[in-house]
C-alpha positions as CSV (number, residue, x, y, z in Angstrom):
1,M,131.5,75.0,-160.6
2,K,130.4,72.8,-163.9
3,K,133.1,71.3,-166.2
4,V,132.5,72.6,-169.4
5,L,134.1,70.7,-172.7
6,L,134.0,72.4,-176.0
7,I,134.5,69.5,-178.7
8,I,135.8,70.7,-181.8
9,P,135.6,68.6,-184.7
10,A,137.9,69.4,-187.3
11,Y,138.9,68.3,-191.0
12,N,141.4,70.1,-192.7
13,E,141.2,73.1,-191.2
14,E,145.0,74.1,-190.9
15,E,143.9,77.7,-191.6
16,N,141.7,78.1,-188.7
17,I,142.0,75.4,-186.0
18,L,145.1,77.5,-184.0
19,K,143.0,81.0,-184.5
20,T,139.9,79.2,-182.9
21,Y,141.8,77.8,-180.3
22,K,143.7,80.8,-179.4
23,S,140.3,82.6,-179.5
24,I,139.0,80.1,-176.7
25,E,142.3,80.5,-175.0
26,N,142.5,84.5,-174.6
27,Y,138.6,84.4,-173.4
28,N,139.2,82.6,-170.9
29,K,142.0,84.4,-169.4
30,K,140.1,87.5,-169.6
31,N,137.3,86.3,-168.0
32,K,138.8,83.5,-165.7
33,T,136.2,80.7,-167.4
34,N,137.9,77.6,-167.5
35,Y,136.4,76.0,-171.1
36,D,138.2,72.9,-171.6
37,V,138.9,71.8,-175.7
38,I,139.0,68.8,-177.0
39,V,139.7,69.0,-180.9
40,I,138.6,65.7,-183.1
41,N,140.9,65.4,-185.7
42,D,139.5,63.9,-188.7
43,C,142.0,62.2,-190.3
44,S,142.7,65.5,-192.0
45,T,144.8,65.3,-195.0
46,D,147.1,68.9,-195.0
47,D,148.7,70.3,-191.8
48,T,145.8,70.4,-189.0
49,K,147.3,67.2,-187.3
50,K,151.0,68.8,-187.2
51,I,149.5,72.3,-185.7
52,L,147.8,70.5,-183.1
53,G,150.6,68.7,-181.6
54,D,153.4,71.9,-182.3
55,N,150.7,74.0,-180.1
56,N,150.1,71.8,-177.7
57,I,146.3,71.8,-178.3
58,P,144.2,69.3,-176.7
59,H,143.2,66.7,-179.6
60,I,142.4,63.2,-180.5
61,N,143.5,62.1,-183.7
62,L,141.4,59.6,-185.5
63,I,142.7,56.7,-188.2
64,H,139.7,56.8,-190.3
65,N,137.9,59.4,-191.8
66,L,134.5,59.2,-189.7
67,G,132.7,62.2,-191.0
68,I,131.2,64.7,-189.1
69,G,128.5,62.6,-187.1
70,G,131.5,60.4,-186.0
71,A,134.3,63.0,-185.2
72,V,131.4,64.5,-182.9
73,Q,130.3,61.4,-181.1
74,T,134.2,60.5,-180.4
75,G,134.1,64.1,-178.5
76,Y,131.2,63.1,-176.3
77,K,132.8,59.6,-175.2
78,Y,135.6,61.6,-174.1
79,A,133.3,63.9,-172.6
80,Y,131.4,61.2,-171.5
81,Y,134.5,58.8,-170.1
82,N,136.0,62.4,-168.4
83,D,132.7,63.2,-166.2
84,Y,132.0,66.8,-167.6
85,D,129.0,68.3,-166.8
86,I,128.4,70.1,-170.3
87,A,129.5,69.7,-173.3
88,V,129.5,72.5,-176.2
89,Q,129.7,71.4,-180.0
90,Y,132.0,74.1,-181.4
91,D,133.3,74.5,-185.0
92,G,137.0,74.7,-185.5
93,D,136.6,77.3,-188.7
94,G,136.0,80.6,-186.7
95,Q,131.8,80.6,-187.3
96,H,131.5,80.7,-183.5
97,D,131.9,83.2,-181.3
98,V,133.3,81.9,-177.6
99,S,131.3,84.4,-175.7
100,Y,128.1,83.1,-176.7
101,V,129.1,80.1,-174.8
102,K,128.3,81.1,-171.3
103,N,124.5,82.4,-173.0
104,I,124.4,78.7,-174.3
105,I,125.0,77.0,-171.2
106,K,123.2,79.5,-168.6
107,P,119.7,77.1,-169.1
108,I,121.4,74.0,-168.5
109,I,123.2,75.2,-165.5
110,D,119.9,76.5,-164.4
111,N,118.5,73.2,-165.0
112,K,115.5,74.7,-167.4
113,A,116.7,72.6,-170.4
114,D,118.9,69.7,-171.4
115,M,120.2,70.5,-174.7
116,V,120.0,74.4,-175.8
117,I,120.7,75.6,-179.5
118,G,122.5,79.0,-180.1
119,S,120.0,80.3,-182.8
120,R,120.6,82.5,-186.1
121,F,116.8,82.5,-186.4
122,V,115.3,83.1,-183.5
123,E,115.7,86.5,-183.3
124,D,116.6,87.2,-186.8
125,I,120.1,87.9,-186.7
126,D,121.5,85.8,-189.0
127,T,124.5,88.5,-189.6
128,F,126.3,86.9,-192.1
129,K,123.0,85.7,-194.1
130,S,122.8,82.4,-195.1
131,S,122.4,82.2,-199.2
132,K,118.1,82.5,-199.5
133,A,118.2,78.2,-200.6
134,R,120.0,77.6,-197.6
135,R,117.3,79.6,-195.4
136,I,114.3,78.6,-197.3
137,G,116.0,74.8,-196.8
138,I,116.0,75.5,-193.1
139,K,112.8,77.1,-192.7
140,V,111.1,73.8,-194.5
141,I,113.0,71.3,-192.3
142,S,112.0,73.3,-189.2
143,S,108.4,72.9,-190.4
144,F,108.7,69.3,-190.9
145,M,110.6,69.0,-187.5
146,K,107.4,70.7,-185.8
147,F,105.3,68.2,-187.7
148,T,107.5,65.7,-186.0
149,T,107.9,66.8,-182.7
150,H,105.2,69.3,-182.2
151,K,107.9,71.9,-181.3
152,K,109.1,74.7,-183.3
153,I,113.2,74.8,-183.6
154,Y,114.4,77.7,-186.1
155,D,118.1,77.0,-186.7
156,T,117.7,73.1,-187.1
157,T,121.1,72.8,-188.6
158,S,123.1,75.2,-185.8
159,G,126.0,73.2,-184.9
160,F,126.5,75.5,-181.9
161,R,124.9,73.3,-178.9
162,A,125.1,73.0,-175.5
163,V,124.1,69.5,-173.9
164,N,123.8,68.3,-170.5
165,K,125.5,65.3,-168.5
166,E,122.7,63.0,-169.2
167,V,122.4,63.8,-172.9
168,I,126.1,63.4,-172.7
169,K,125.7,59.6,-172.2
170,D,122.8,59.4,-174.7
171,F,124.9,60.8,-177.7
172,S,128.3,58.9,-176.3
173,I,126.0,55.8,-176.9
174,S,124.1,57.0,-180.4
175,Y,125.0,59.5,-182.4
176,P,124.0,59.4,-186.4
177,N,126.9,60.2,-189.4
178,E,124.1,61.9,-191.1
179,Y,122.4,65.1,-190.5
180,P,123.4,64.7,-186.9
181,E,122.3,68.2,-185.9
182,P,118.4,67.7,-187.1
183,V,118.3,64.3,-186.3
184,T,119.8,64.4,-183.0
185,T,117.0,67.4,-181.9
186,A,114.0,65.5,-182.9
187,E,115.4,62.4,-181.3
188,L,116.1,64.0,-178.4
189,L,112.4,66.0,-178.3
190,K,110.6,62.5,-178.9
191,K,112.5,61.5,-175.9
192,K,110.6,64.1,-173.8
193,Y,114.4,66.3,-173.6
194,K,113.9,69.9,-172.8
195,V,115.2,71.6,-176.0
196,L,115.4,75.4,-176.0
197,E,117.2,78.0,-178.6
198,V,118.8,80.8,-178.1
199,P,120.1,83.7,-179.7
200,V,123.4,84.2,-181.2
201,E,125.7,85.4,-183.9
202,M,128.0,83.9,-186.0
203,N,130.8,84.8,-188.6
204,E,131.3,84.0,-192.1
205,R,133.9,80.8,-192.3
206,K,137.4,82.3,-192.6
207,A,138.9,79.8,-194.9
208,G,138.7,76.4,-195.7
209,V,135.1,74.3,-197.2
210,S,132.4,73.3,-194.8
211,S,131.6,70.1,-194.1
212,I,128.0,71.0,-195.5
213,R,127.8,71.1,-199.0
214,A,124.7,70.1,-200.5
215,W,122.8,73.1,-200.1
216,K,123.8,73.4,-203.9
217,N,120.6,71.1,-204.7
218,V,117.6,70.0,-202.5
219,Y,119.2,66.3,-201.7
220,Y,119.8,67.5,-198.0
221,M,116.8,68.7,-197.4
222,L,114.9,65.8,-198.8
223,N,116.9,63.5,-196.9
224,V,116.6,65.5,-193.7
225,C,113.0,65.6,-194.4
226,L,112.9,62.0,-194.5
227,A,115.0,61.5,-192.0
228,L,112.6,63.4,-189.7
229,L,109.2,61.6,-190.7
230,A,111.0,58.3,-189.7
231,I,111.3,59.2,-186.6
232,K,107.7,60.6,-186.1
233,I,106.7,56.9,-186.7
234,R,110.0,55.5,-184.6
235,R,108.7,54.7,-180.9
236,Y,111.0,55.9,-178.2
237,K,111.3,55.0,-174.1
């Protein structure tokens, strides 16, 4: 049986994190699965740390705020040093549905993929309907992704992703702090890793504020596209 770890970065998730953890715990009991969890508390200023401690939720408290990239990489380092076969990025805000984890990890278990992205757009099932501006931005980034890697990725910003042991090691060594989802996807494709998308449904955030707030303007989209262009001209072994 494969060892599976859910990496949950958390910054000021006092209203969500316990419910998120309990949903995974309940799913494990009901379905006889054994998904392990590690919450990376990214120096939260609310009661996230207290909630994690009071409820014995497996976690790491960062002493400085590292941002989403640094928090997720901490999770990958934990997965690498604890010899996990599969690591799954999983949001602490209630948007991800644990019932889809089995679909995301299956291509990895079957040796058909190195990374699998849970995609809202591969079958157009974006149930909570992102804003029009965000959907346009994702489509533009998707076009740049294809230009960079020659592969179409529909949901370029999805944080619901699973990777195998080889990619865990790769990410534990190097992981970008800015725009980590599109950048790492492009880098893996350039390195000839196999990346697949599987359809998932996502929920609306229950409370708190998303770590990606730059969709109110074109800054995020433009910077991601520039980063992808840089990846295109970079040499990879």
